[in-house]
N, C-alpha and C positions, 0 to 999 in steps of 0.2 A: 342530651345524653341518651345513648341507646340502652336497651335493656341489658341488665347484667344477670346472668344465670349461674349461680354457684352450683357445683356438682351436687347430685342428690345425696341426701343423708337420711338415716333412720334415727329418730329421736325417741328415747324412752320418756314416759310420763315425768314431767318436771324438768327435763333437759331443754336446752335452747341452743341456738346457733347464732353467732354474730357475723356480720359482714361489714367491712369498711371499704368505701370507695372514695376516690378523690376526683373532684370536678373543678376544672379551671373556669372561672367566670369569664364570659365573653363580652364584647362590646354590645351585643344585642341584649344581654342580661342587664348591663349598665343602662342602656337606653330604656328598657322596660321598667327599671327601678326595683326589680325583684328577681329572685330565683325560686322557682317552684320545685320542690323535691318530694316525690311520691315513691313509696316502696310498697310492694305487694308480695306476700308470701302465700304460697299455695301448696297444699299437701293432701294426704289421705289419712283419715282416722283409722283405728283398728278394724272398723267394719267396712273399710275401703270406700267410705263416703268422702267426697272432696270437700275440704274446708279451706278457707282463705281469709286473710285479713289485710287491710290496706291502711297505711298511715301517711299523712301528708304534712309538710312543713313549708311555710313560705318565709324566705329570708329577704328582708328589705336591704337593698343595696345602699350603702352610705356614700353619697356623692359629696366629697369634701375636698375637691381639687383646689389647689392654690399655687401661686407662684409669687416669688419675690425677687426683685432686682435691686441691687444696691450699687450705686455708682459713686465714685469720688475722683477728684482730680487735684493734683498739686500744680499750682501755677509757678512754673520755674522761669527765671529770667531768660530771655532769648540771647544767645551768644551770637555776636556778629563775626563774620569771617574776617580773619586777619588780626584778631585781638590776641 
């Protein structure tokens, strides 16, 4: 997934901003057995000093594939032509 950059905001002390993104798991993620999700926020404090924080989460992919086939047949008498 590429970087997502929401528009700049100014937050007062105690305020926060939330961002929600949707990611569709790929076959490569399934093959790897996990999805790594990292978010970083960067900004400037009131003294114009850059501050940032990063948080990561690893989600384990559950591989629980299954298939079931149920077959049945009724044995019907064969009809002969001309009967």
